[in-house]
C-alpha positions as CSV (number, residue, x, y, z in Angstrom):
1,X,38.8,-37.8,-31.9
2,X,35.6,-39.8,-32.2
3,X,34.1,-38.7,-28.8
4,X,34.9,-35.0,-29.5
5,X,33.1,-34.8,-33.0
6,X,30.3,-36.6,-30.8
7,X,30.7,-34.2,-28.4
8,X,30.4,-31.2,-30.9
9,X,27.4,-33.0,-32.9
10,X,25.1,-33.7,-29.1
11,X,26.0,-29.3,-28.9
12,X,25.2,-28.4,-32.3
13,X,22.0,-30.4,-31.9
14,X,21.2,-28.7,-28.7
15,X,21.7,-25.6,-29.9
16,X,19.6,-25.9,-33.1
17,X,16.8,-27.6,-31.2
18,X,16.5,-24.3,-28.9
19,X,16.5,-22.3,-32.0
20,X,13.9,-24.2,-33.3
21,X,12.0,-24.1,-30.6
22,X,12.5,-20.1,-30.1
23,X,10.9,-20.3,-33.6
24,X,7.9,-21.9,-33.2
25,X,7.1,-19.5,-30.5
26,X,7.3,-22.0,-27.1
27,X,7.7,-19.7,-24.7
28,X,9.2,-22.4,-22.0
29,X,10.3,-25.8,-21.7
30,X,10.7,-28.4,-19.5
31,X,14.1,-28.2,-18.2
32,X,15.9,-31.5,-17.8
33,X,16.9,-32.4,-14.4
34,X,17.4,-35.7,-12.5
35,X,14.7,-36.5,-11.1
36,X,16.1,-39.4,-8.8
37,X,18.0,-36.8,-7.0
38,X,15.2,-34.3,-6.8
39,X,14.8,-32.3,-5.0
40,X,18.4,-30.6,-4.6
41,X,17.5,-27.3,-3.6
42,X,15.0,-25.5,-1.5
43,X,11.5,-25.3,-3.0
44,X,10.1,-22.0,-3.9
45,X,5.9,-21.8,-2.8
46,X,4.4,-18.4,-4.1
47,X,1.6,-17.1,-1.7
48,X,-0.8,-14.9,-4.0
49,X,-1.8,-13.1,-1.1
50,X,-0.4,-11.0,1.8
51,X,1.3,-12.6,4.9
52,X,-0.9,-13.6,7.6
53,X,-3.9,-14.6,5.5
54,X,-5.5,-18.1,5.6
55,X,-3.8,-19.3,2.4
56,X,-0.3,-17.8,3.7
57,X,-0.8,-19.5,7.2
58,X,-1.2,-22.9,5.2
59,X,1.9,-22.5,3.5
60,X,4.1,-21.9,6.4
61,X,2.3,-24.8,8.4
62,X,4.1,-26.9,5.2
63,X,7.0,-24.8,5.6
64,X,7.6,-26.2,9.0
65,X,7.6,-30.0,8.3
66,X,9.3,-29.9,4.7
67,X,12.6,-30.8,5.6
68,X,11.8,-33.7,7.5
69,X,9.2,-34.8,4.8
70,X,10.6,-33.3,1.4
71,X,14.2,-33.4,2.6
72,X,14.2,-29.6,1.2
73,X,13.1,-26.6,3.0
74,X,10.5,-24.3,1.3
75,X,10.8,-20.3,0.7
76,X,7.5,-18.9,1.0
77,X,6.9,-15.4,-1.1
78,X,4.0,-13.1,-1.0
79,X,3.1,-12.4,-3.9
80,X,-0.3,-10.3,-4.0
81,X,-2.3,-8.4,-6.4
82,X,-5.0,-8.8,-9.0
83,X,-7.4,-10.9,-6.2
84,X,-4.6,-13.5,-6.3
85,X,-3.6,-13.4,-10.3
86,X,-0.1,-11.9,-10.0
87,X,1.1,-14.6,-7.8
88,X,-0.8,-17.2,-10.1
89,X,0.5,-15.7,-13.0
90,X,4.0,-16.2,-12.1
91,X,3.4,-19.5,-11.0
92,X,2.0,-21.0,-14.9
93,X,4.8,-19.1,-16.5
94,X,7.7,-20.3,-13.8
95,X,10.4,-23.2,-15.4
96,X,9.3,-26.8,-15.2
97,X,11.7,-27.6,-12.7
98,X,9.8,-28.7,-9.8
99,X,11.5,-25.6,-7.8
100,X,8.1,-23.3,-8.2
101,X,4.9,-24.7,-6.3
102,X,1.9,-22.2,-5.6
103,X,-0.3,-22.2,-2.9
104,X,-3.9,-22.3,-4.4
105,X,-7.4,-21.5,-3.2
106,X,-10.7,-22.0,-5.0
107,X,-10.9,-18.0,-5.9
108,X,-8.4,-19.6,-8.8
109,X,-11.5,-21.3,-10.4
110,X,-13.4,-18.1,-10.3
111,X,-10.6,-15.9,-11.8
112,X,-10.3,-18.1,-14.4
113,X,-14.2,-18.4,-15.1
114,X,-14.2,-14.5,-15.5
115,X,-11.4,-14.8,-17.9
116,X,-9.7,-12.1,-15.8
117,X,-6.3,-13.3,-15.5
118,X,-3.2,-13.9,-18.2
119,X,-4.1,-17.2,-17.9
120,X,-6.8,-19.9,-17.3
121,X,-5.7,-21.4,-14.3
122,X,-7.5,-24.4,-14.4
123,X,-5.9,-25.7,-17.3
124,X,-2.8,-24.0,-16.9
125,X,-2.1,-25.6,-13.5
126,X,-1.8,-29.5,-12.2
127,X,-3.2,-29.5,-8.8
128,X,-0.7,-31.9,-6.5
129,X,-3.0,-32.1,-3.4
130,X,-5.7,-30.2,-1.2
131,X,-4.5,-29.8,2.0
132,X,-8.0,-27.7,3.6
133,X,-11.4,-27.6,3.3
134,X,-13.3,-24.9,5.5
135,X,-17.2,-24.1,5.2
136,X,-18.2,-20.8,4.8
137,X,-21.5,-20.1,7.5
138,X,-24.2,-17.9,7.2
139,X,-24.1,-15.5,9.7
140,X,-26.6,-13.2,11.8
141,X,-27.1,-11.1,14.6
142,X,-28.6,-12.8,17.5
143,X,-31.2,-10.5,18.5
144,X,-32.7,-10.7,14.9
145,X,-36.3,-12.2,14.3
146,X,-35.4,-15.3,12.5
147,X,-34.0,-18.5,13.9
148,X,-33.5,-21.1,11.6
149,X,-32.9,-20.4,7.8
150,X,-36.6,-21.2,7.1
151,X,-37.3,-18.4,9.0
152,X,-35.0,-16.3,7.2
153,X,-36.3,-17.4,4.0
154,X,-39.9,-16.5,4.6
155,X,-39.1,-13.0,5.9
156,X,-37.2,-12.6,2.3
157,X,-40.0,-13.7,0.9
158,X,-42.2,-11.6,2.5
159,X,-40.1,-8.8,2.2
160,X,-37.8,-8.8,-0.9
161,X,-35.2,-6.5,-1.1
162,X,-35.3,-5.4,2.4
163,X,-32.4,-7.7,3.4
164,X,-28.9,-6.6,3.0
165,X,-25.7,-8.8,3.0
166,X,-22.2,-8.0,3.0
167,X,-19.3,-9.2,0.8
168,X,-16.1,-8.0,-0.6
169,X,-17.0,-7.1,-3.9
170,X,-18.4,-8.1,-7.3
171,X,-17.6,-11.7,-8.1
172,X,-16.1,-12.8,-4.6
173,X,-16.7,-15.5,-3.2
174,X,-18.9,-14.6,-0.5
175,X,-20.8,-12.7,-3.1
176,X,-21.4,-15.6,-5.2
177,X,-22.5,-17.7,-2.5
178,X,-25.3,-15.2,-1.6
179,X,-26.4,-15.7,-5.3
180,X,-26.7,-19.3,-5.1
181,X,-28.8,-18.5,-1.9
182,X,-31.1,-16.2,-3.8
183,X,-31.3,-18.7,-6.9
184,X,-32.0,-21.7,-4.8
185,X,-34.4,-20.7,-1.9
186,X,-36.2,-18.2,-4.6
187,X,-35.4,-15.1,-2.5
188,X,-34.0,-11.2,-3.5
189,X,-31.6,-10.4,-1.1
190,X,-29.6,-7.4,-1.8
191,X,-25.3,-7.1,-2.2
192,X,-23.8,-4.4,-0.4
193,X,-20.3,-4.8,-1.2
194,X,-17.3,-3.5,1.3
195,X,-13.8,-3.2,0.6
196,X,-12.1,-5.9,3.1
197,X,-13.3,-8.6,4.7
198,X,-12.5,-6.9,7.9
199,X,-15.2,-4.4,7.8
200,X,-18.2,-6.8,7.0
201,X,-18.1,-8.5,10.6
202,X,-18.3,-4.6,12.1
203,X,-21.4,-3.9,9.9
204,X,-23.0,-6.9,10.6
205,X,-22.8,-6.3,14.5
206,X,-24.1,-2.5,13.7
207,X,-27.0,-3.4,12.1
208,X,-26.0,-2.1,8.7
209,X,-26.1,-5.7,7.2
210,X,-28.0,-8.5,8.3
211,X,-26.3,-11.3,6.6
212,X,-22.5,-12.6,5.8
213,X,-21.0,-15.5,4.8
214,X,-17.8,-15.6,6.6
215,X,-14.8,-18.5,7.1
216,X,-15.3,-19.5,11.0
217,X,-11.6,-18.2,12.7
218,X,-12.9,-14.4,12.6
219,X,-16.8,-15.0,13.5
220,X,-15.9,-18.2,16.5
221,X,-15.5,-15.6,19.3
222,X,-18.6,-13.7,18.4
223,X,-20.8,-16.7,18.5
224,X,-19.5,-17.8,21.4
225,X,-19.9,-14.9,23.3
226,X,-24.0,-14.8,22.0
227,X,-23.9,-11.7,19.6
228,X,-23.8,-13.8,16.2
229,X,-25.0,-16.8,15.4
230,X,-24.9,-19.4,12.3
231,X,-27.7,-20.2,10.4
232,X,-26.0,-23.2,7.9
233,X,-22.8,-24.0,6.8
234,X,-21.9,-24.6,2.9
235,X,-20.1,-28.0,3.7
236,X,-20.9,-31.5,2.4
237,X,-20.8,-32.5,6.4
238,X,-21.1,-30.7,9.7
239,X,-18.5,-28.8,11.6
240,X,-16.2,-31.0,14.0
241,X,-15.5,-27.9,16.2
242,X,-17.8,-28.0,19.4
243,X,-18.6,-24.2,18.8
244,X,-20.2,-24.9,15.5
245,X,-21.4,-28.5,15.4
246,X,-24.7,-28.4,16.2
247,X,-24.8,-26.1,12.9
248,X,-26.9,-27.8,9.6
249,X,-25.2,-28.0,6.1
250,X,-27.4,-26.1,3.6
251,X,-28.2,-29.6,2.1
252,X,-29.5,-31.0,5.4
253,X,-31.9,-27.9,4.9
254,X,-32.3,-28.6,1.5
255,X,-31.2,-26.0,-0.1
256,X,-28.6,-26.7,-2.7
257,X,-25.2,-25.1,-1.6
258,X,-22.5,-27.7,-1.2
259,X,-19.0,-25.9,-1.9
260,X,-16.0,-25.1,0.2
261,X,-13.0,-22.9,1.0
262,X,-10.3,-25.0,-0.1
263,X,-5.9,-24.2,0.2
264,X,-4.0,-26.7,-2.0
265,X,-0.5,-26.8,-3.6
266,X,-0.4,-26.8,-7.6
267,X,2.4,-26.8,-9.9
268,X,2.4,-25.7,-14.1
269,X,0.8,-28.6,-15.8
270,X,3.7,-29.6,-18.3
271,X,6.0,-30.3,-14.9
272,X,7.2,-33.4,-15.6
273,X,5.3,-36.6,-14.0
274,X,8.5,-38.1,-11.9
275,X,8.4,-34.7,-10.4
276,X,4.7,-34.1,-10.0
277,X,4.7,-37.6,-8.3
278,X,7.7,-36.7,-5.8
279,X,6.2,-33.4,-4.6
280,X,2.1,-35.3,-4.0
281,X,4.5,-38.2,-1.9
282,X,6.5,-35.5,-0.1
283,X,3.3,-33.0,0.6
284,X,1.1,-36.3,1.7
285,X,3.9,-37.0,4.2
286,X,3.6,-33.6,6.1
287,X,-0.2,-33.6,5.9
288,X,-0.4,-36.5,7.5
289,X,2.4,-35.9,10.6
290,X,0.1,-35.4,13.3
291,X,2.7,-31.8,13.9
292,X,1.0,-30.5,11.2
293,X,-2.6,-31.1,11.7
294,X,-2.0,-29.9,15.4
295,X,-0.1,-26.2,13.7
296,X,-3.3,-26.2,11.5
297,X,-5.5,-26.6,14.4
298,X,-3.3,-23.4,16.2
299,X,-4.6,-21.5,13.5
300,X,-7.9,-22.2,12.7
301,X,-7.6,-25.0,9.8
302,X,-9.3,-27.7,9.1
303,X,-7.1,-30.7,7.3
304,X,-8.7,-32.6,4.3
305,X,-6.5,-34.0,2.4
306,X,-7.2,-35.0,-1.3
307,X,-4.7,-36.1,-3.8
308,X,-3.7,-34.9,-7.1
309,X,-6.6,-37.1,-9.2
310,X,-9.1,-36.1,-6.5
311,X,-8.3,-32.5,-6.5
312,X,-8.5,-32.1,-10.5
313,X,-11.6,-33.4,-9.8
314,X,-12.7,-31.2,-7.4
315,X,-11.7,-28.3,-9.4
316,X,-14.1,-29.6,-12.3
317,X,-17.1,-29.9,-10.0
318,X,-16.5,-26.4,-8.5
319,X,-16.1,-24.9,-11.8
320,X,-19.1,-26.3,-13.3
321,X,-21.1,-25.0,-10.0
322,X,-19.7,-21.9,-10.2
323,X,-20.6,-21.2,-14.0
324,X,-23.9,-22.4,-13.1
325,X,-24.4,-19.4,-11.0
326,X,-22.1,-17.1,-12.2
327,X,-24.1,-17.2,-15.7
328,X,-27.8,-17.0,-13.7
329,X,-26.9,-14.6,-11.6
330,X,-25.8,-11.7,-14.1
331,X,-22.1,-11.8,-12.1
332,X,-20.5,-13.1,-15.5
333,X,-21.7,-10.1,-17.5
334,X,-21.4,-7.4,-14.8
335,X,-17.2,-8.8,-14.9
336,X,-16.9,-8.6,-18.3
337,X,-18.0,-4.9,-18.1
338,X,-15.7,-3.7,-15.7
339,X,-13.2,-5.4,-17.9
340,X,-14.2,-2.7,-20.6
């Protein structure tokens, strides 16, 4: 009899707590799970872009070794839309049980700064790791008169507004990088928006624009066949790839641009620490697996692992760099105007 009363009291307490929680406006609660048994079923990975893109390929490389190192498979779900906002909104609002994680990129930081998403992702999410960090390359046609970044800057100063830079829309990462170059070098390069990244390389080759910031994979063959040359890269260090190893960093050349295009994994902020730790341990084991590194090299991604705290620090550092450029260049004001 006492046992039955205890059970009824426990159930009543649970019901009351749920009602109180609902009345207090709390949208989601942590779902209690036996952390020592986690994970017990497949883990969904939300990729906020279309299948086949760089972030999607990173997620699918993780998927191949998930059972081996996490004990459960990963189920990749592509949720494109809103420059990543649709997928990251779903991630931020998902249950706190560790069975939904998300693939992240530095576009997440930009969306947070623009305030265009449902959440401030930089505070609504917790990074589990950074998987890759790929610099952006400043590319020009080989037959242009400038051979170095210094030549380009000198030309731009003598002919303000003459040079044209291709980006994929106002507020895109490439747009922000070009404004960083304008500010750091004291020049004025005109921005020309395109509807997609696939249009900028043909426009460069056709002479319609003179510069682009681009990731290594789509431009590599053009560099190898001599139609395009790279003047500088945005990374902290030079690239290991022999095709690009000779290219200096902006930092080496005295220009204050040090930022890369990274991919990572994150979970909702309030996810229990024990679950975060298990995910961090499992994903780190995947990244350290030689097979994973080999798979990443095949798709042109450069592995650069950072743990949870290091990733958090990087989110903060990137946010500060980008915020400065957005304010001083007027991009932030342009984004606000578009929202009206």
